[in-house]
C-alpha positions in Angstrom: -38.2 -80.0 -47.0 -41.8 -78.6 -47.1 -42.5 -74.9 -46.3 -44.2 -76.0 -43.1 -41.1 -77.9 -41.9 -39.0 -74.8 -42.7 -41.2 -72.5 -40.7 -41.9 -74.7 -37.7 -38.6 -73.9 -35.8 -39.3 -70.2 -36.0 -42.9 -70.2 -34.8 -42.2 -70.1 -31.0 -40.1 -66.9 -31.6 -42.8 -65.3 -33.8 -45.2 -66.0 -30.9 -42.8 -64.3 -28.5 -42.6 -61.3 -30.8 -46.3 -61.1 -31.4 -47.1 -61.3 -27.7 -44.6 -58.6 -26.8 -45.9 -56.4 -29.6 -49.6 -56.7 -28.5 -49.0 -57.1 -24.8 -51.2 -60.2 -24.7 -50.7 -64.0 -25.4 -54.2 -64.2 -26.8 -53.9 -61.2 -29.2 -50.4 -62.1 -30.2 -51.2 -65.8 -30.9 -54.3 -64.7 -32.9 -52.1 -62.6 -35.2 -49.7 -65.5 -35.6 -52.6 -67.8 -36.4 -53.9 -65.4 -39.0 -50.5 -65.2 -40.6 -50.2 -69.0 -40.8 -53.7 -69.3 -42.3 -52.7 -66.7 -45.0 -49.6 -68.8 -45.8 -51.6 -72.0 -46.1 -54.2 -70.4 -48.3 -51.7 -68.7 -50.6 -48.4 -70.6 -50.4 -47.2 -69.2 -53.7 -47.3 -65.7 -52.3 -44.8 -66.6 -49.5 -41.5 -64.7 -50.1 -39.2 -67.0 -51.9 -36.1 -64.7 -52.2 -35.3 -64.5 -48.5 -34.6 -66.7 -45.5 -37.8 -68.6 -44.3 -37.7 -66.8 -41.0 -37.6 -63.4 -42.7 -40.5 -64.5 -44.9 -42.5 -65.6 -41.9 -42.1 -62.3 -40.1 -42.7 -60.4 -43.3 -46.1 -62.2 -43.7 -46.9 -61.5 -40.1 -46.2 -57.8 -40.6 -48.4 -57.7 -43.7 -51.2 -58.9 -41.4 -50.3 -56.6 -38.5 -50.1 -53.5 -40.8 -53.6 -54.0 -42.0 -55.0 -54.3 -38.5 -55.6 -51.7 -35.8 -54.9 -52.3 -32.1 -58.4 -51.3 -31.3 -59.7 -54.1 -33.5 -58.1 -56.6 -31.1 -59.9 -55.2 -28.0 -63.6 -55.6 -27.3 -64.7 -52.1 -26.2 -67.3 -53.6 -23.9 -64.8 -55.7 -22.1 -61.7 -53.5 -22.3 -59.9 -53.3 -19.0 -58.0 -50.3 -17.5 -54.7 -51.6 -18.7 -55.9 -52.0 -22.3 -57.4 -48.5 -22.2 -54.1 -47.0 -21.0 -52.2 -49.0 -23.6 -54.3 -47.5 -26.3 -53.8 -44.0 -24.9 -50.0 -44.6 -25.0 -50.2 -45.9 -28.6 -51.3 -42.4 -29.5 -48.0 -41.0 -28.2 -45.6 -43.5 -29.8 -45.8 -44.9 -33.3 -46.3 -48.6 -33.8 -43.4 -48.6 -36.3 -40.9 -47.5 -33.7 -42.0 -50.2 -31.3 -41.8 -52.8 -34.0 -38.2 -51.7 -34.8 -37.2 -51.9 -31.2 -38.6 -55.4 -30.7 -37.3 -56.7 -34.0 -33.8 -55.6 -33.3 -33.5 -56.0 -29.6 -35.8 -58.9 -28.8 -35.6 -60.9 -32.0 -32.1 -60.0 -33.0 -32.7 -58.9 -36.6 -30.2 -56.7 -38.2 -31.1 -53.1 -39.2 -31.2 -54.3 -42.8 -33.5 -57.2 -42.1 -35.7 -55.0 -39.8 -36.0 -52.4 -42.6 -37.2 -55.2 -45.0 -39.8 -56.3 -42.4 -41.3 -52.9 -41.7 -40.8 -51.3 -45.1 -38.4 -48.6 -44.3 -34.8 -47.8 -44.9 -31.9 -49.3 -42.9 -30.8 -45.8 -42.0 -34.2 -45.1 -40.5 -34.3 -48.2 -38.2 -31.7 -46.9 -35.7 -33.6 -43.6 -35.3 -36.9 -45.5 -34.8 -35.3 -47.6 -32.1 -34.0 -44.6 -30.3 -37.4 -42.9 -30.5 -39.1 -45.9 -29.0 -36.7 -46.3 -26.1 -36.8 -42.6 -25.3 -40.6 -42.4 -25.2 -41.2 -45.7 -23.3 -38.5 -45.0 -20.7 -40.0 -41.6 -20.1 -43.5 -43.0 -19.6 -42.7 -45.8 -17.2 -41.1 -46.1 -13.8 -41.4 -49.2 -11.7 -40.5 -51.2 -8.5 -38.9 -54.4 -9.8 -38.4 -57.7 -8.1 -35.7 -59.9 -9.6 -35.9 -63.7 -9.1 -32.5 -65.1 -10.2 -30.2 -67.6 -8.4 -27.0 -66.8 -10.4 -25.3 -63.9 -8.6 -23.5 -62.5 -11.7 -26.7 -62.6 -13.8 -28.7 -61.1 -11.0 -26.2 -58.2 -10.7 -26.3 -57.6 -14.4 -30.1 -57.5 -14.5 -30.1 -55.2 -11.4 -27.7 -52.8 -13.2 -29.9 -52.8 -16.3 -33.0 -52.1 -14.3 -31.4 -49.2 -12.4 -29.9 -47.8 -15.5 -33.5 -47.5 -16.9 -34.4 -45.5 -13.8 -36.4 -48.2 -12.0 -36.1 -49.2 -8.4 -35.1 -52.8 -7.4 -37.1 -54.0 -4.4 -35.1 -57.2 -4.0 -33.3 -60.1 -5.5 -34.7 -63.5 -4.6 -33.0 -66.9 -5.3 -35.7 -69.3 -4.2 -39.5 -69.6 -4.6 -40.2 -69.0 -0.9 -37.9 -66.0 -0.8 -39.5 -64.5 -3.9 -43.0 -64.8 -2.5 -41.9 -63.3 0.9 -40.2 -60.4 -0.8 -43.2 -59.7 -3.0 -45.5 -59.6 0.0 -43.1 -57.4 1.9 -42.5 -54.9 -0.9 -45.1 -55.3 -3.6 -43.5 -54.9 -7.0 -44.9 -53.4 -10.2 -42.7 -55.7 -12.4 -41.2 -59.2 -11.9 -38.2 -60.6 -13.8 -38.0 -64.3 -13.1 -35.6 -67.1 -14.0 -37.2 -70.5 -14.5 -34.9 -72.7 -12.5 -33.9 -71.5 -9.0 -31.3 -72.3 -6.4 -33.1 -74.9 -4.4 -34.5 -76.6 -7.5 -37.7 -74.7 -7.0 -39.4 -73.2 -10.0 -39.6 -69.5 -10.9 -42.8 -70.3 -12.7 -44.3 -71.5 -9.4 -43.0 -68.5 -7.6 -44.7 -66.2 -10.1 -48.0 -68.2 -9.8 -47.9 -67.6 -6.0 -47.1 -63.9 -6.4 -49.9 -63.4 -9.0 -52.4 -64.8 -6.5 -51.7 -61.8 -4.4 -50.9 -59.1 -7.0 -51.6 -58.2 -10.5 -48.2 -57.5 -11.9 -46.5 -57.9 -15.3 -43.8 -60.7 -15.5 -40.9 -61.2 -17.7 -39.5 -64.8 -17.7 -35.8 -65.6 -18.4 -34.9 -69.0 -19.7 -32.4 -70.8 -21.9 -35.3 -72.8 -23.5 -37.9 -70.3 -24.6 -39.5 -72.7 -27.2 -40.8 -74.8 -24.3 -42.9 -71.9 -23.1 -44.1 -70.7 -26.5 -46.2 -73.5 -27.9 -49.4 -71.5 -28.0 -51.4 -74.4 -26.5 -51.8 -73.2 -22.9 -51.5 -70.1 -20.7 -47.9 -69.0 -21.3 -45.7 -65.9 -20.7 -46.4 -62.8 -22.7 -42.8 -61.6 -22.2 -39.9 -63.9 -22.5 -36.1 -63.4 -22.6 -33.7 -66.0 -23.9 -30.5 -66.8 -22.1 -27.8 -65.8 -22.7 -29.3 -62.3 -23.2 -28.1 -59.0 -24.4 -28.6 -55.9 -22.3 -30.6 -54.3 -25.1 -32.9 -57.3 -25.0 -33.7 -56.9 -21.3 -34.2 -53.1 -21.7 -36.7 -53.7 -24.6 -38.6 -56.4 -22.7 -38.9 -54.3 -19.6 -40.0 -51.2 -21.5 -42.6 -53.2 -23.5 -44.0 -55.0 -20.4 -44.4 -51.7 -18.5 -45.9 -50.1 -21.6 -49.0 -52.2 -21.2 -49.2 -52.1 -17.4 -51.7 -49.7 -15.8 -49.8 -49.5 -12.5 -46.9 -47.7 -14.1 -48.6 -44.7 -15.6 -46.9 -41.5 -14.5 -48.8 -38.9 -12.6 -50.3 -36.2 -14.7 
């Protein structure tokens, strides 16, 4: 099997990670593209002594570690959200956010995460705690949940409230989601893909985004279908079945890049 064939199944999940790390589909996909170009140009330098997925993420991190967040933003075109995100980056180390996302969102062990970010396994746990504490302190939001499975909806609601956020409503159909958003405008939306009446959570979000600018986290059992890199796709994506820590990490990271959730000075 060629190296390309070995890496292909892992690319959608690297895109997910890169988008969550940068807060942008475009920026995240650009970093992934640069990493792949580096592998193509120098295939002999690709790590041979580890699992291909680890090697892929390791190569990505080599690219990420040499770049600065400000290099991915055009100062002349930087929006308010990007400016606020850069201000937040001065208060939380990129290393701690990487550790949080690698363990909680991508499911790497502390040992694998330590390999990816060049630290010790003992340090990974403290980095994760540091990231969660800082991000949770910075962001509070009104959250709309779009989920038609009652047990899953209750679990998500508990996670959201445990993080200190307010749940504005739980919708089970597209029409109900849009109506609730218009009645109580959210500052974050968590949306399942397939809803109770066979309507689409993606369509519900599109309708909501016509009225409000709000970060969205999609929840799906088939994330690779929404991570091709070939069209406008979610920046934040959770895979079903999910772990509570995964939801917490995704919520915190989505709000980290959102201007509407900046606490009052």
